[in-house]
N, C-alpha and C positions, 0 to 999 in steps of 0.2 A: 086337821086331818092330814095324814101323811099320803104322799103320792110316790110310793116306793115302786121301783122296777120289779118285775116278776120274771123268773126263769120259767119259760114255757116248755122248753126242750133242752135238757142238760147236755146231751151228747153233741148237739149242734150249737150250743151256746145261743139259743134263740131267746132273746130278752125283749120284753115289751115294757113300755112305761105309759102311765095315764097322763093326759093333758090337764085334767082337773081332778077333783075328788072322784074316786071310782063310784061314789054314790050319786053323783050328779048326772042328770039326764043327757047333758051335752059332752060327757066324757068320751074321749077318743083314745084308744090304745094304739101305740105306734111301735113298730119293730125297729130296734136299734140298728140292725144290719141293713135295713132297706133305705135308710135316710142318705140321700146324696147331699142335701144342703137345706138350710133354713134361712128365711128372710123376714126381717121385721116389716110389717105392713104399716102398723101404727101402734099405739101403746097397748092395744087390747087384742090385736090379731097378728098371727104369724103364719107365713106360708111355709109348708113342708114339701120339699121336692124329693121324690123317691127315685131309686135306682132304675125304675122302668119309665122315667120321665112323667109319671102321674104326679099331680099336685093337689094338695088340699089346703084350705085355710082353716086354721083352728082358732077358736075364741080364747086365746091364751097369749100372754105377753112373750116377747122374744126372750127376755131374761128367764122367765119361768121354763120355757122349753130348753134353753141352754142348760139350766140347772138339772132338768130331768135327763138330758143327754149325758151330762157329766156323771150323775149317779149311775145311770145304766152302763156307761163306759167303765166306771170303777168296778161294778159288779162283774162285767165281762172280763176284766183283767184278773180279778180274784179267781174266777172260775178257770181261766187259762193257766194261771200260776199253780192252782191246786192240781190240775191235770198233769202238769209238767214236773211236779215234785214227787 
């Protein structure tokens, strides 16, 4: 299954991405703009720190979260380039 980022609000480039399959009960949707940092806790858990200093631990590998961030960032760039052309 794909874990694609989704544009929630186009005018503000509000992009969210899932930590696991959207069909999974433990799926968490994270806003790209609100992430300050991510930290590897162990092979199966990652801490996400938001711009308001709130933190959550998601049951997802650091590498997987990095990949999701990368996909969401690329989508953000495409949207910005489309608006500027």
